[in-house]
C-alpha positions, 0 to 999 in steps of 0.5 A: 027239826032241822031239814037236811037238803039232799047231798048230790050222788055221783055216779061213780066208783064212790056213788056206794059211800056216798048214799051211805052218807047221806043215811047216816045224815037222814038218820042223825036228823031223825033222832036228834032235836033242838034245844027248843023243842025240848020239854020245860024240866026234862033235865030236871025230870026223874026219868033222866037222873033217875038213869044218870044215878042208876049208870053212875051206881053201876060203875061204882058197883063195878069198880067195888066188885075189883078194887077190894080184891085186888088191896088184898090179894097178897092176904088171900095168897097166903091164905090158900097157898102162895102161888105164882098166879096171884097176879093173873087176877088182874090181868083176867078182871080187864079181859072179862070184861071187856069181852063184856062188852061183846055181850052187852051188844048182842044184850041190845039186839035180843034183849036182856032178860036172858043174858042177864039170867046168864051172867047171873047163873055163871056168876052164881056157878062161879062163886061156888067153885071158888068157894070150894077153892083150896089151893091155887097151884097148879098141881092140883 
């Protein structure tokens, strides 16, 4: 690991910024390593390839949860009743996906177990409610 020379800290209004910058550089140096220090076979190891495959499968599954439904939304709309709200499917999906990123940051901080359990329960409840839908109009 390469040593970082300390950044001179000025005694003025920007002194706090310089201290924070120095701390960022120190944290960066602690988290990084030179390629010479990487163990042989790391890039072809089971852990790295498995991690990359799991991320790829997760992203693919997310796309496949969205794409088939959007391709047949017209037919679904005809089956359960014509509704002017059918086009909101893609809007709601996009909004929910963006809100999900907030929960991933929280789960990194507090642990993933209860977030996964909670998301599974909410998904099950949403699926049960949507399975009982008979009409998409506003006058239920």
